[in-house]
C-alpha positions in Angstrom: 0.0 0.0 0.0 2.9 2.3 0.8 4.4 1.8 -2.7 1.0 2.6 -4.4 0.6 5.7 -2.2 4.1 6.9 -3.1 3.5 6.2 -6.8 0.3 8.3 -6.7 2.3 11.1 -5.1 4.9 10.9 -7.9 2.2 10.9 -10.6 0.6 14.0 -9.1 3.9 15.9 -8.7 5.1 15.0 -12.2 1.8 16.2 -13.6 2.2 19.5 -11.8 5.9 19.8 -12.8 5.3 19.3 -16.6 2.3 21.6 -16.5 4.3 24.5 -15.2 7.7 23.8 -16.7 6.0 23.7 -20.2 5.2 27.4 -19.7 8.8 28.4 -18.9 9.6 29.6 -22.4 6.4 31.6 -22.7 6.8 33.2 -19.2 10.5 34.1 -19.8 9.7 35.5 -23.2 6.8 37.6 -22.0 8.8 38.8 -18.9 11.8 39.8 -21.1 9.7 41.7 -23.5 7.9 43.5 -20.7 11.3 44.6 -19.4 12.3 45.7 -22.9 14.9 42.9 -23.1 15.7 40.4 -25.9 14.5 36.9 -24.8 17.6 35.3 -26.4 20.2 37.4 -24.5 22.2 37.1 -21.3 19.5 39.2 -19.4 16.8 37.1 -21.0 18.5 33.8 -20.0 19.0 35.2 -16.5 15.3 35.7 -16.3 14.7 32.2 -17.5 16.9 30.8 -14.7 15.1 32.9 -12.1 11.7 31.7 -13.2 12.9 28.1 -13.4 14.2 28.4 -9.8 10.9 29.6 -8.6 9.1 26.8 -10.3 11.4 24.1 -9.0 11.3 25.5 -5.4 7.5 25.4 -5.6 7.5 21.9 -7.0 9.9 20.8 -4.3 7.7 22.2 -1.6 4.7 20.4 -3.0 6.8 17.2 -3.2 7.5 17.5 0.5 3.8 17.9 1.2 3.2 14.7 -0.8 5.6 12.8 1.4 8.8 13.1 -0.6 7.4 12.6 -4.1 9.7 13.0 -7.2 9.0 14.0 -10.8 12.0 12.8 -12.7 12.8 9.0 -13.2 16.5 9.8 -13.9 17.0 11.6 -10.6 14.9 9.0 -8.9 17.2 6.2 -10.0 20.3 8.3 -9.4 19.4 8.8 -5.8 18.4 5.2 -5.5 21.7 4.0 -6.9 23.6 6.2 -4.4 21.5 4.7 -1.5 19.6 7.9 -0.8 16.2 6.3 -1.2 16.4 3.5 1.5 12.6 2.9 1.3 12.8 2.2 -2.5 13.4 -1.1 -4.3 13.5 -2.3 -7.9 9.9 -3.3 -7.5 8.8 0.2 -6.3 10.8 1.8 -9.1 8.9 -0.5 -11.6 5.7 1.0 -10.2 7.0 4.6 -9.8 8.3 5.1 -13.3 5.0 4.3 -15.1 3.2 6.5 -12.6 5.5 9.4 -13.3 5.0 8.8 -17.1 1.2 8.8 -16.7 1.4 11.9 -14.6 3.5 13.7 -17.2 1.1 12.8 -20.0 -1.8 14.1 -18.0 0.0 17.3 -17.1 0.9 18.0 -20.8 -2.5 17.2 -22.0 -4.0 19.6 -19.5 -1.6 22.5 -20.3 -2.3 22.1 -24.0 -6.0 22.3 -23.4 -5.9 25.4 -21.3 -3.2 27.3 -23.2 -4.5 29.7 -25.9 -3.7 28.6 -29.4 -1.4 31.5 -30.2 1.0 30.4 -27.5 1.0 26.6 -28.1 3.9 26.9 -30.6 6.1 27.9 -27.7 5.5 24.7 -25.9 7.3 21.9 -27.6 8.7 18.7 -26.0 11.9 16.9 -26.7 12.3 15.1 -30.0 15.1 13.3 -31.9 16.8 15.7 -34.4 19.7 13.5 -35.3 20.3 9.8 -36.0 19.1 7.3 -33.4 22.4 6.3 -31.9 23.8 9.8 -31.8 20.6 11.0 -30.1 20.8 8.2 -27.6 24.4 8.9 -26.7 23.8 12.6 -26.3 20.7 12.2 -24.2 22.6 9.7 -22.0 25.6 12.0 -21.6 23.5 15.0 -20.9 21.5 13.1 -18.3 24.7 11.8 -16.7 26.0 15.3 -16.5 22.7 16.7 -15.2 22.5 14.2 -12.4 26.1 14.4 -11.5 25.7 18.2 -11.0 22.5 17.6 -9.0 24.4 15.3 -6.6 27.3 17.7 -6.2 25.1 20.7 -5.6 22.6 19.0 -3.3 25.1 17.0 -1.3 28.3 19.2 -1.5 27.0 22.6 -2.5 25.7 25.6 -0.5 23.3 25.2 2.3 20.9 27.9 1.0 18.1 26.1 -0.8 17.5 29.1 -3.2 21.1 29.1 -4.2 21.2 25.3 -4.6 18.2 25.4 -7.0 19.5 28.5 -8.8 22.8 26.7 -9.6 20.9 23.7 -10.8 18.8 26.0 -13.0 21.9 27.5 -14.6 23.4 24.1 -15.2 20.1 22.8 -16.7 19.9 25.8 -19.0 23.4 25.2 -20.2 22.7 21.6 -20.9 19.4 22.4 -22.7 21.3 24.8 -25.0 24.0 22.3 -25.7 21.5 19.5 -26.5 18.9 21.6 -28.3 20.1 20.5 -31.7 20.1 16.8 -30.8 17.2 15.7 -28.6 15.7 18.8 -27.1 17.0 17.6 -24.7 14.7 16.0 -22.1 16.9 14.6 -19.2 13.6 13.6 -17.8 12.1 10.3 -19.3 8.7 11.0 -17.9 8.5 14.5 -19.5 9.7 13.0 -22.8 7.0 10.2 -22.6 4.3 12.8 -22.0 5.1 14.7 -25.1 5.6 11.5 -27.1 2.2 10.3 -25.9 0.5 13.5 -27.2 2.2 12.9 -30.6 1.4 9.1 -30.6 5.1 8.2 -30.5 5.2 6.8 -27.0 5.4 3.2 -28.0 8.3 3.5 -30.4 11.8 2.1 -30.0 13.1 5.6 -30.4 11.2 6.7 -27.3 12.5 3.9 -25.1 16.1 3.8 -26.4 16.8 7.5 -26.6 14.6 8.9 -23.8 14.4 6.1 -21.3 17.2 3.4 -21.6 20.2 5.7 -22.2 19.1 8.5 -19.7 18.5 5.9 -16.9 21.9 4.4 -17.6 23.4 7.9 -17.6 21.7 8.8 -14.3 22.7 5.6 -12.5 26.3 6.0 -13.8 26.4 9.5 -12.4 25.6 8.1 -9.0 28.3 5.5 -9.3 30.9 8.0 -10.4 29.9 10.3 -7.6 30.3 7.5 -5.1 33.8 6.7 -6.5 34.9 10.3 -6.4 33.4 11.7 -3.3 32.4 8.9 -0.9 35.1 7.0 1.1 34.9 3.2 0.8 33.6 1.3 3.8 36.5 -0.1 5.8 36.1 -3.5 7.3 36.7 -3.6 11.0 39.7 -5.7 12.0 38.9 -8.6 14.1 
């Protein structure tokens, strides 16, 4: 019962996350123009990071209210691999990931229904823009880097939660810019699934290989590398 309750919490949080994060480009563009700034400029990108920080802090608060819910399968498996989710198991992850995917699909469907048509072109999900294997490698590497930075910032970074999330927002924006010509990128398999579902591409090999298999490998690898670099090995007690 606890696993089901946790999965429901993850589905709800993922739905809320993709709903609001899908509006980030629109919000940052409108805010930049209101301030007489170019959206694609350093000041415009700064506004994007600020808005993203506000969204993530809000989502994190809701996650705590939901009992520690999460909205990204890659970060979920990264923290699980590092041993930071002691109450999780492979069985619980097998239930959590589909729940997050379903939540993402619901959130994206909802935002597309309520968003005026003139702004829908500003809400596009990740998609493969190169050949299959190149896209899979890039998405895996970007997800590895994203999760490695998350672990460093959350476990070794500043204590101030605002500063933590802001640093992650900057890192995420940099990775998104780098991967924009390859896969979007997603770095969140649930979010990628939600958009693929809306485009009837959710059951393709491309979706699982590029946006699920390689990112999850990258995320778990990030945890293993973090453990090797930053965590001391457990020393056996001498008899």
